PLY file of the C-alpha trace (Angstrom):
ply
format ascii 1.0
element vertex 613
property float x
property float y
property float z
element edge 612
property int vertex1
property int vertex2
end_header
-62.22 53.74 -38.36
-65.81 53.01 -39.37
-66.61 56.60 -40.35
-63.44 56.86 -42.41
-64.61 53.88 -44.40
-68.01 55.45 -44.86
-66.59 58.72 -46.10
-64.16 57.03 -48.46
-67.03 55.05 -49.97
-69.07 58.24 -50.40
-71.91 56.63 -48.50
-72.38 58.88 -45.51
-75.44 60.68 -46.83
-77.50 57.55 -47.16
-76.13 56.31 -43.87
-77.52 59.41 -42.16
-80.82 59.28 -44.01
-81.34 55.71 -42.90
-81.28 56.77 -39.25
-78.33 54.49 -38.40
-75.96 57.42 -38.09
-78.06 58.66 -35.17
-77.31 55.46 -33.23
-73.49 55.57 -33.35
-71.06 56.96 -30.85
-69.81 60.39 -31.78
-67.39 63.07 -30.73
-68.58 66.67 -30.55
-66.55 69.66 -29.55
-67.91 72.28 -27.23
-66.56 75.28 -25.37
-68.78 77.75 -23.50
-71.64 78.17 -25.92
-69.72 77.60 -29.15
-70.00 74.17 -30.71
-67.25 72.65 -32.76
-68.82 69.61 -34.32
-66.48 67.00 -35.65
-67.66 65.04 -38.60
-64.87 62.63 -37.73
-66.50 60.26 -35.30
-65.21 57.10 -33.71
-67.31 54.00 -33.90
-66.79 51.98 -30.73
-69.93 50.05 -29.87
-72.59 49.75 -32.50
-75.45 49.31 -30.06
-74.61 52.18 -27.71
-75.75 55.78 -28.22
-73.58 58.68 -27.16
-71.77 56.78 -24.40
-68.79 59.11 -24.48
-68.16 62.68 -25.62
-64.74 63.98 -26.58
-64.58 67.64 -25.78
-62.07 69.82 -27.55
-61.38 73.51 -27.12
-59.88 74.12 -30.54
-62.04 75.10 -33.48
-63.11 72.38 -35.83
-61.16 72.04 -39.05
-64.23 70.71 -40.87
-67.38 72.61 -39.89
-68.87 74.66 -37.07
-72.39 75.18 -35.82
-72.75 78.43 -33.90
-75.56 78.23 -31.41
-78.45 80.66 -31.61
-82.29 80.31 -31.46
-82.00 79.64 -35.17
-78.64 78.61 -36.49
-76.83 78.42 -39.80
-74.59 75.71 -41.16
-71.23 77.12 -42.07
-68.46 75.37 -43.98
-65.24 76.49 -42.34
-62.98 75.10 -45.01
-63.59 78.19 -47.10
-65.21 80.42 -44.49
-68.47 80.85 -46.46
-71.94 79.68 -45.50
-73.27 76.78 -47.44
-76.39 78.87 -48.01
-77.22 82.18 -46.48
-80.89 81.27 -46.47
-80.48 77.75 -45.16
-81.90 78.19 -41.65
-83.34 75.48 -39.47
-85.34 75.96 -36.32
-83.92 74.06 -33.41
-87.41 72.96 -32.35
-87.64 70.61 -35.28
-86.99 66.93 -34.81
-83.32 66.03 -35.43
-84.11 63.41 -38.03
-86.49 65.73 -39.88
-83.71 68.29 -40.10
-81.43 65.72 -41.64
-84.14 64.62 -44.03
-84.81 68.22 -45.10
-81.15 68.82 -45.69
-80.81 65.57 -47.57
-83.55 66.62 -49.99
-82.16 70.14 -50.34
-78.69 68.94 -51.28
-79.56 65.70 -53.05
-78.39 67.06 -56.40
-75.30 68.83 -55.13
-71.72 67.66 -54.88
-71.53 64.68 -52.55
-68.87 66.25 -50.34
-70.94 69.34 -49.68
-73.86 67.05 -48.94
-71.76 65.06 -46.46
-70.60 68.19 -44.65
-74.10 69.59 -44.45
-75.61 66.34 -43.19
-72.90 65.92 -40.55
-73.32 69.51 -39.41
-77.06 69.15 -39.12
-76.82 65.93 -37.20
-74.11 67.05 -34.81
-75.94 70.26 -34.04
-79.35 68.68 -33.68
-78.19 65.94 -31.35
-76.97 68.57 -28.90
-80.49 69.92 -28.42
-83.63 68.16 -27.33
-87.01 68.89 -28.88
-89.16 71.51 -27.18
-86.63 72.06 -24.41
-85.12 75.40 -23.36
-81.83 75.89 -25.15
-79.53 76.33 -22.23
-76.13 74.75 -22.00
-74.41 73.84 -18.81
-71.19 75.66 -17.97
-69.08 72.81 -19.15
-71.64 70.03 -19.47
-74.42 68.94 -21.79
-78.10 68.67 -20.83
-80.63 66.78 -22.90
-84.11 65.53 -22.08
-83.77 62.28 -23.97
-80.16 61.48 -23.19
-78.75 62.72 -19.93
-74.99 62.71 -19.60
-73.29 62.73 -16.23
-71.41 65.91 -15.46
-68.78 63.74 -13.90
-68.16 61.49 -16.88
-64.54 61.50 -18.01
-63.43 60.02 -21.26
-60.24 59.82 -23.24
-59.80 61.61 -26.52
-58.87 59.64 -29.58
-57.76 60.84 -32.95
-58.07 59.50 -36.44
-57.01 61.04 -39.73
-58.68 60.87 -43.11
-57.16 62.42 -46.17
-58.71 62.64 -49.61
-56.51 62.61 -52.64
-59.11 64.15 -54.96
-60.59 66.69 -52.58
-62.06 69.83 -54.13
-62.33 71.78 -50.92
-59.49 74.19 -50.54
-57.10 71.63 -51.99
-56.75 69.85 -48.63
-59.87 67.76 -48.27
-60.72 66.50 -44.86
-57.29 66.99 -43.37
-57.91 65.56 -39.97
-60.73 64.47 -37.79
-59.26 66.06 -34.73
-56.85 68.94 -34.55
-53.32 67.86 -33.78
-52.91 71.01 -31.78
-55.72 70.24 -29.39
-55.16 70.20 -25.66
-53.81 67.12 -23.96
-56.63 67.06 -21.47
-60.25 66.00 -21.86
-63.04 67.94 -20.15
-66.52 66.58 -19.49
-68.64 68.29 -16.89
-66.32 69.76 -14.31
-63.71 67.02 -14.36
-60.36 67.07 -16.08
-58.60 63.82 -16.94
-54.86 64.04 -17.55
-52.34 61.37 -18.34
-50.78 60.10 -15.14
-47.04 60.61 -14.66
-44.88 57.59 -15.38
-44.19 56.82 -11.73
-47.93 56.41 -11.08
-48.29 54.14 -14.11
-45.37 51.93 -13.02
-46.67 48.42 -12.23
-47.14 47.94 -8.50
-45.79 44.38 -8.62
-42.47 45.75 -9.83
-42.44 48.28 -7.01
-42.48 45.25 -4.70
-39.65 43.66 -6.69
-37.52 46.82 -6.49
-38.08 47.13 -2.75
-37.01 43.51 -2.31
-33.98 44.25 -4.49
-33.07 47.16 -2.18
-33.51 44.96 0.89
-31.08 42.38 -0.46
-28.66 45.12 -1.45
-28.59 46.25 2.18
-28.43 42.62 3.32
-25.08 41.93 1.70
-23.71 45.40 2.38
-24.18 44.76 6.09
-22.82 41.24 5.77
-19.55 41.92 3.94
-18.57 45.05 5.84
-17.19 42.88 8.65
-14.76 41.15 6.26
-13.12 44.56 5.67
-13.53 46.09 9.12
-12.20 42.99 10.88
-8.62 43.93 9.91
-8.40 47.22 11.88
-10.61 45.75 14.61
-8.20 42.83 15.10
-5.32 45.28 15.46
-7.18 47.45 17.95
-8.42 44.58 20.16
-5.46 42.21 19.64
-7.48 39.33 18.21
-5.67 36.28 16.86
-6.67 34.29 13.77
-8.79 31.85 15.74
-10.78 34.71 17.29
-11.26 36.33 13.90
-12.57 33.04 12.50
-14.95 32.71 15.47
-16.33 36.21 14.89
-16.81 35.58 11.18
-18.65 32.31 11.77
-20.92 33.70 14.52
-23.11 35.25 11.85
-24.13 31.78 10.62
-25.32 30.72 14.10
-28.32 33.02 13.88
-28.63 32.68 10.12
-29.27 28.95 10.37
-31.85 29.36 13.13
-34.34 31.42 11.17
-34.32 29.89 7.69
-37.21 27.49 8.27
-38.82 29.61 10.99
-38.80 32.64 8.70
-40.51 30.62 5.98
-43.23 29.47 8.37
-43.83 33.01 9.60
-43.99 34.40 6.06
-46.47 31.76 4.87
-48.71 32.26 7.90
-48.70 36.01 8.60
-47.44 37.42 5.30
-44.11 38.38 3.79
-44.46 42.10 4.43
-44.23 41.85 8.20
-41.51 39.21 8.19
-39.22 40.94 5.70
-39.77 44.30 7.37
-38.92 42.75 10.73
-35.78 41.16 9.28
-34.42 44.35 7.74
-35.02 46.54 10.78
-33.64 43.81 13.08
-30.35 43.30 11.23
-29.98 47.07 10.69
-30.19 47.69 14.44
-27.71 44.86 15.05
-25.33 46.40 12.51
-25.46 49.82 14.18
-24.86 48.25 17.61
-21.88 46.15 16.45
-19.16 48.76 17.27
-20.68 49.30 20.71
-20.79 45.56 21.38
-17.16 45.19 20.24
-16.01 47.85 22.69
-17.92 46.20 25.55
-16.41 42.78 24.99
-15.98 39.81 22.68
-19.03 37.84 23.95
-21.31 40.79 23.22
-19.87 41.07 19.73
-20.50 37.38 19.05
-24.09 37.71 20.26
-24.65 40.81 18.13
-23.34 39.07 15.01
-25.62 36.11 15.71
-28.54 38.55 16.11
-27.66 40.00 12.76
-27.79 36.50 11.26
-31.26 36.00 12.76
-32.53 39.06 10.90
-30.96 38.14 7.58
-32.09 34.53 7.91
-35.76 35.44 7.40
-35.09 37.64 4.37
-34.98 35.03 1.63
-38.04 33.01 2.75
-40.08 36.19 3.25
-39.06 37.58 -0.12
-39.92 34.30 -1.82
-43.35 34.35 -0.20
-43.96 37.92 -1.38
-43.02 37.24 -4.99
-45.03 34.02 -5.10
-48.14 36.14 -4.49
-47.24 39.21 -6.52
-45.45 37.92 -9.61
-47.12 35.83 -12.33
-45.20 32.89 -13.71
-44.41 34.73 -16.95
-42.29 37.24 -14.98
-41.05 35.00 -12.19
-37.50 34.32 -13.37
-36.59 37.90 -14.19
-38.05 39.21 -10.93
-36.13 36.74 -8.81
-32.97 37.36 -10.83
-33.27 41.09 -10.18
-33.81 40.58 -6.45
-30.85 38.22 -6.10
-28.67 40.52 -8.15
-29.26 42.98 -5.32
-27.23 40.64 -3.12
-24.37 40.62 -5.58
-24.41 44.38 -6.03
-24.62 44.74 -2.25
-21.37 42.83 -1.94
-19.79 45.05 -4.60
-21.01 48.19 -2.83
-19.87 47.00 0.58
-16.44 45.96 -0.62
-16.01 49.22 -2.55
-17.11 51.74 0.10
-15.94 50.08 3.30
-12.21 50.84 2.77
-13.01 54.47 1.95
-15.13 54.95 5.06
-12.62 53.21 7.29
-9.77 55.34 5.98
-11.70 58.60 6.37
-13.78 58.09 9.52
-12.57 54.91 11.24
-13.96 51.38 11.23
-17.11 52.14 13.33
-18.37 54.42 10.55
-18.95 51.40 8.29
-21.48 49.89 10.68
-23.17 53.19 11.56
-23.63 54.33 7.95
-24.66 51.00 6.46
-27.00 50.16 9.31
-28.80 53.52 9.22
-29.87 52.92 5.60
-32.26 50.25 6.82
-34.52 52.84 8.46
-35.05 54.61 5.12
-35.93 51.35 3.43
-38.27 50.39 6.27
-40.26 53.62 5.92
-40.76 53.01 2.20
-41.65 49.38 2.80
-44.39 50.24 5.29
-45.99 52.79 2.98
-45.71 50.94 -0.36
-45.71 47.19 0.27
-48.52 44.74 0.98
-48.27 41.01 1.52
-50.59 40.21 -1.39
-52.43 41.99 -4.21
-55.76 41.53 -2.41
-54.51 43.67 0.49
-53.36 46.60 -1.64
-56.12 49.25 -1.97
-54.12 51.27 -4.53
-53.62 48.39 -6.95
-55.43 48.93 -10.24
-58.15 46.50 -11.20
-56.38 45.60 -14.43
-53.10 44.73 -12.73
-54.89 42.78 -10.04
-56.67 40.70 -12.67
-53.38 40.09 -14.43
-51.62 38.95 -11.25
-54.42 36.83 -9.85
-55.24 35.38 -13.23
-51.68 34.20 -13.82
-50.45 33.30 -10.35
-51.69 31.16 -7.54
-52.99 33.52 -4.89
-54.20 31.36 -2.02
-55.62 31.68 1.45
-53.15 32.21 4.31
-51.43 29.06 5.54
-52.54 27.88 8.97
-50.87 24.46 9.19
-47.64 23.34 7.51
-48.07 19.81 6.07
-44.54 18.66 6.88
-45.19 15.01 6.12
-46.59 15.83 2.70
-43.79 18.27 1.89
-40.98 15.91 2.88
-42.56 13.00 0.98
-42.19 14.74 -2.39
-39.22 13.90 -4.61
-38.98 17.39 -6.18
-38.65 18.89 -2.68
-35.63 16.70 -1.97
-34.26 17.52 -5.40
-34.40 21.17 -4.33
-32.65 20.49 -1.02
-29.86 18.35 -2.48
-29.30 20.62 -5.46
-29.15 23.69 -3.22
-26.48 21.98 -1.11
-24.39 21.06 -4.17
-24.77 24.52 -5.64
-23.77 26.40 -2.51
-20.74 24.21 -1.85
-19.02 25.51 -4.94
-20.39 29.03 -4.61
-19.25 29.57 -1.01
-15.84 28.09 -1.72
-15.21 30.51 -4.54
-16.54 33.53 -2.72
-14.84 32.76 0.60
-11.45 31.53 -0.57
-11.05 33.59 -3.72
-8.84 36.32 -2.16
-6.56 33.61 -0.77
-6.39 31.89 -4.17
-5.48 35.17 -5.86
-2.76 35.82 -3.30
-1.22 32.34 -3.00
-1.57 31.03 -6.55
-1.80 34.09 -8.80
0.61 36.13 -6.59
-1.58 39.22 -6.44
-1.07 41.53 -3.49
-3.87 42.02 -1.01
-5.08 45.26 -2.62
-5.32 43.64 -6.02
-7.01 40.60 -4.51
-9.64 42.79 -2.89
-10.39 44.63 -6.11
-10.61 41.43 -8.13
-13.05 39.99 -5.58
-15.58 42.49 -6.89
-15.44 41.10 -10.43
-17.29 37.80 -9.79
-20.10 39.64 -7.97
-20.53 42.00 -10.90
-20.52 39.07 -13.32
-23.18 37.30 -11.28
-25.36 40.43 -11.13
-25.29 40.77 -14.92
-25.77 37.12 -15.82
-28.49 36.55 -13.24
-30.67 39.11 -15.03
-29.69 37.78 -18.46
-30.70 34.30 -17.37
-33.97 35.60 -15.95
-34.99 37.24 -19.22
-34.01 34.15 -21.19
-36.06 31.89 -18.92
-39.18 34.08 -19.05
-38.86 34.37 -22.82
-38.74 30.58 -23.14
-41.84 30.27 -20.95
-43.68 32.88 -23.02
-42.76 30.98 -26.19
-44.58 27.93 -24.87
-41.73 25.84 -23.45
-42.80 24.03 -20.30
-41.75 25.42 -16.95
-40.14 22.09 -16.07
-37.93 22.21 -19.17
-36.97 25.83 -18.54
-35.98 25.15 -14.91
-33.91 22.13 -15.91
-32.13 23.96 -18.72
-31.24 26.98 -16.59
-30.06 24.94 -13.60
-28.00 22.62 -15.80
-26.16 25.71 -17.04
-25.82 26.81 -13.40
-24.16 23.48 -12.54
-22.11 22.44 -15.57
-20.94 25.97 -16.44
-19.00 26.46 -13.18
-17.80 22.84 -13.30
-16.29 23.36 -16.74
-14.50 26.60 -15.91
-13.14 25.22 -12.63
-11.54 22.32 -14.52
-9.75 24.85 -16.73
-8.10 26.66 -13.83
-5.38 24.01 -13.52
-4.54 24.41 -17.23
-4.25 28.19 -17.57
-0.83 29.74 -17.18
-1.52 33.46 -16.84
-3.27 35.36 -14.04
-5.53 37.09 -16.52
-6.94 33.83 -17.87
-7.34 32.50 -14.33
-9.38 35.55 -13.32
-11.45 35.17 -16.51
-12.20 31.54 -15.67
-13.29 32.49 -12.16
-15.55 35.25 -13.48
-17.09 32.97 -16.12
-17.65 30.30 -13.49
-19.61 32.70 -11.33
-21.47 34.11 -14.32
-22.71 30.64 -15.26
-23.51 29.98 -11.60
-25.93 32.93 -11.66
-28.24 31.06 -14.05
-29.32 29.11 -10.96
-31.54 32.06 -10.04
-33.81 30.99 -12.92
-33.44 27.34 -12.00
-33.62 26.02 -8.46
-34.16 29.47 -6.86
-37.33 29.95 -8.91
-38.58 26.41 -8.38
-39.95 26.90 -4.87
-42.78 29.03 -6.22
-43.43 26.54 -9.01
-43.97 23.41 -6.97
-45.63 24.93 -3.90
-46.61 28.61 -4.15
-48.52 28.52 -0.84
-45.45 27.13 0.95
-42.78 29.02 -1.01
-41.32 30.48 2.18
-41.07 27.12 3.94
-39.58 25.44 0.88
-36.90 28.09 0.51
-36.19 27.85 4.23
-35.62 24.11 3.89
-33.39 24.26 0.84
-31.48 27.34 1.98
-30.73 25.66 5.30
-28.99 22.94 3.32
-27.25 25.65 1.31
-25.98 27.41 4.43
-24.72 24.11 5.83
-22.86 23.57 2.56
-21.22 26.95 3.01
-20.19 26.20 6.59
-18.91 22.69 5.90
-17.45 23.55 2.50
-15.44 26.46 3.88
-14.04 24.30 6.68
-13.37 21.34 4.38
-11.47 23.54 1.96
-9.04 24.56 4.69
-8.49 20.90 5.59
-7.95 19.92 1.94
-5.40 22.70 1.45
-3.40 21.42 4.41
-3.14 17.96 2.85
-3.46 18.66 -0.87
-3.72 21.45 -3.43
-6.19 23.83 -5.03
-6.80 21.31 -7.78
-8.20 18.95 -5.16
-10.50 21.70 -3.86
-11.87 22.32 -7.33
-12.29 18.60 -8.05
-14.55 18.17 -5.01
-16.69 21.10 -6.16
-16.90 19.68 -9.70
-18.05 16.29 -8.40
-20.80 17.93 -6.37
-21.87 20.01 -9.36
-22.26 16.84 -11.42
-24.23 15.11 -8.65
-26.51 18.12 -8.41
-27.04 18.07 -12.20
-28.12 14.42 -12.17
-30.45 14.80 -9.18
-32.02 17.93 -10.59
-32.71 16.58 -14.05
-34.11 13.28 -12.75
-36.35 14.41 -9.89
-37.18 18.11 -10.29
-40.35 19.49 -11.86
-41.86 22.84 -12.67
-45.42 21.71 -11.97
-47.31 22.43 -8.77
-47.17 19.45 -6.43
-48.33 21.12 -3.20
-51.77 22.78 -2.84
0 1
1 2
2 3
3 4
4 5
5 6
6 7
7 8
8 9
9 10
10 11
11 12
12 13
13 14
14 15
15 16
16 17
17 18
18 19
19 20
20 21
21 22
22 23
23 24
24 25
25 26
26 27
27 28
28 29
29 30
30 31
31 32
32 33
33 34
34 35
35 36
36 37
37 38
38 39
39 40
40 41
41 42
42 43
43 44
44 45
45 46
46 47
47 48
48 49
49 50
50 51
51 52
52 53
53 54
54 55
55 56
56 57
57 58
58 59
59 60
60 61
61 62
62 63
63 64
64 65
65 66
66 67
67 68
68 69
69 70
70 71
71 72
72 73
73 74
74 75
75 76
76 77
77 78
78 79
79 80
80 81
81 82
82 83
83 84
84 85
85 86
86 87
87 88
88 89
89 90
90 91
91 92
92 93
93 94
94 95
95 96
96 97
97 98
98 99
99 100
100 101
101 102
102 103
103 104
104 105
105 106
106 107
107 108
108 109
109 110
110 111
111 112
112 113
113 114
114 115
115 116
116 117
117 118
118 119
119 120
120 121
121 122
122 123
123 124
124 125
125 126
126 127
127 128
128 129
129 130
130 131
131 132
132 133
133 134
134 135
135 136
136 137
137 138
138 139
139 140
140 141
141 142
142 143
143 144
144 145
145 146
146 147
147 148
148 149
149 150
150 151
151 152
152 153
153 154
154 155
155 156
156 157
157 158
158 159
159 160
160 161
161 162
162 163
163 164
164 165
165 166
166 167
167 168
168 169
169 170
170 171
171 172
172 173
173 174
174 175
175 176
176 177
177 178
178 179
179 180
180 181
181 182
182 183
183 184
184 185
185 186
186 187
187 188
188 189
189 190
190 191
191 192
192 193
193 194
194 195
195 196
196 197
197 198
198 199
199 200
200 201
201 202
202 203
203 204
204 205
205 206
206 207
207 208
208 209
209 210
210 211
211 212
212 213
213 214
214 215
215 216
216 217
217 218
218 219
219 220
220 221
221 222
222 223
223 224
224 225
225 226
226 227
227 228
228 229
229 230
230 231
231 232
232 233
233 234
234 235
235 236
236 237
237 238
238 239
239 240
240 241
241 242
242 243
243 244
244 245
245 246
246 247
247 248
248 249
249 250
250 251
251 252
252 253
253 254
254 255
255 256
256 257
257 258
258 259
259 260
260 261
261 262
262 263
263 264
264 265
265 266
266 267
267 268
268 269
269 270
270 271
271 272
272 273
273 274
274 275
275 276
276 277
277 278
278 279
279 280
280 281
281 282
282 283
283 284
284 285
285 286
286 287
287 288
288 289
289 290
290 291
291 292
292 293
293 294
294 295
295 296
296 297
297 298
298 299
299 300
300 301
301 302
302 303
303 304
304 305
305 306
306 307
307 308
308 309
309 310
310 311
311 312
312 313
313 314
314 315
315 316
316 317
317 318
318 319
319 320
320 321
321 322
322 323
323 324
324 325
325 326
326 327
327 328
328 329
329 330
330 331
331 332
332 333
333 334
334 335
335 336
336 337
337 338
338 339
339 340
340 341
341 342
342 343
343 344
344 345
345 346
346 347
347 348
348 349
349 350
350 351
351 352
352 353
353 354
354 355
355 356
356 357
357 358
358 359
359 360
360 361
361 362
362 363
363 364
364 365
365 366
366 367
367 368
368 369
369 370
370 371
371 372
372 373
373 374
374 375
375 376
376 377
377 378
378 379
379 380
380 381
381 382
382 383
383 384
384 385
385 386
386 387
387 388
388 389
389 390
390 391
391 392
392 393
393 394
394 395
395 396
396 397
397 398
398 399
399 400
400 401
401 402
402 403
403 404
404 405
405 406
406 407
407 408
408 409
409 410
410 411
411 412
412 413
413 414
414 415
415 416
416 417
417 418
418 419
419 420
420 421
421 422
422 423
423 424
424 425
425 426
426 427
427 428
428 429
429 430
430 431
431 432
432 433
433 434
434 435
435 436
436 437
437 438
438 439
439 440
440 441
441 442
442 443
443 444
444 445
445 446
446 447
447 448
448 449
449 450
450 451
451 452
452 453
453 454
454 455
455 456
456 457
457 458
458 459
459 460
460 461
461 462
462 463
463 464
464 465
465 466
466 467
467 468
468 469
469 470
470 471
471 472
472 473
473 474
474 475
475 476
476 477
477 478
478 479
479 480
480 481
481 482
482 483
483 484
484 485
485 486
486 487
487 488
488 489
489 490
490 491
491 492
492 493
493 494
494 495
495 496
496 497
497 498
498 499
499 500
500 501
501 502
502 503
503 504
504 505
505 506
506 507
507 508
508 509
509 510
510 511
511 512
512 513
513 514
514 515
515 516
516 517
517 518
518 519
519 520
520 521
521 522
522 523
523 524
524 525
525 526
526 527
527 528
528 529
529 530
530 531
531 532
532 533
533 534
534 535
535 536
536 537
537 538
538 539
539 540
540 541
541 542
542 543
543 544
544 545
545 546
546 547
547 548
548 549
549 550
550 551
551 552
552 553
553 554
554 555
555 556
556 557
557 558
558 559
559 560
560 561
561 562
562 563
563 564
564 565
565 566
566 567
567 568
568 569
569 570
570 571
571 572
572 573
573 574
574 575
575 576
576 577
577 578
578 579
579 580
580 581
581 582
582 583
583 584
584 585
585 586
586 587
587 588
588 589
589 590
590 591
591 592
592 593
593 594
594 595
595 596
596 597
597 598
598 599
599 600
600 601
601 602
602 603
603 604
604 605
605 606
606 607
607 608
608 609
609 610
610 611
611 612
């Protein structure tokens, strides 16, 4: 602190005499007629005079000036007046008071001189010349320098300790009392520190709401895989009918991938994602009713549910492209996608309990009703962009808009331009290759555990949770690693290629080891490691849509995710055909080949630079 330096150099007296002390910012304590003047002052702007006042209710540990028509300077360190006859009239000019005091104490100990000069100055600056000495209730009035009664400032503290002090053996112990109140009062306003939930960054509120939406998304999706068993017994469905019901979800899911991206880029992600969640939640609640009416109604309801979930990913991608700066992009997307994985864990864990206790309809009623709670929070807290949020702080808005590419709403989608870019096709092809292996593992894993590892169905169901947990953990680990690399100066292109290469070659390596392991434990470990490495893709291709075309992030994700959904549909069907003619080794070999193709395409054609304006 500037004043601490001045005191330590024993130069404050001349500093005051020169008139410069009068021009600095100072802190003076005041409480209902009694002044507690702090000689500890904070220098903030050298050219500003009395811009802020720090008001403290506690008594000053250094000196006090008690207001009266004529006042005395009192040294509180020992409780005795500096001089019982040292009286100054408040009508005198502030600088003349300081000059008088300087002459009076010029031959005294320098510390006493410093205290006296500070006391004189701090008292005199609180009164204007030839003005009635009347203090506001909690404010300060001055003819020359008027301070707003509504000015609020923050209190700061600095300590200065003297090793050779001769005043009570303690010296100048502190500039501000450590026991002072935690609130600052100027005029009639009180400024308090905001609670942590009000200081939480608004952009991460958006991320957490998107995380919750994807948690519900997969909870509502996987509940059918558990409930279908008692439903098939009740309605006498054969295996072909069960397969038809399971696949009906993808009919609607495919329809709204690209459409959802277009809507999000044109009208904003808030409306589209909110529509998607409330739509699929209603479809989930109506599923038991549709099943009791008839099979066609159930198929239609599952397709409706797919329509709602199909817009979720493009809308979310659009939201984050506007709200999240590039330095936080990977970790935010990783957290949102980990909501999908944890949603699968939650759905698989709670569905059997609900079915056993309340019957299979309870799964759909309970899971679907959670969407209404989320929707209420989404309407009150979310906005499509930082510009639309009236509660967003100016500092956070500058940070977001200064680091991200906030653009005008999209009116026309330049399809020809988008489809002519090599990095766009790298996204589409890589997404297809990635999802082929991912959907195979997630769809056929219980069968693999049962047929190859000889686990019973209960054990298979429990072990199905393990890969989802692994993906949730490693997705966030990968996100933090990617953002750290970006913050260290590594190019976004290099970061995306590194993370996606891990997301491709990691699963490929562990799948090749499955044919060599001999124990079920090692086989489960290989499957979990494969999915853990797969999760690094959240910081690779899943983050790349916002890199290459932030204005069209929703459309780009719709395009690539359509290819990914097709990979899931075709890959699941192809796996069944391969198993009829071959073995599990053949299934894994096909996935490994596609992983390698995706690695080559990604590293040759992808980029982290913006290619679409």
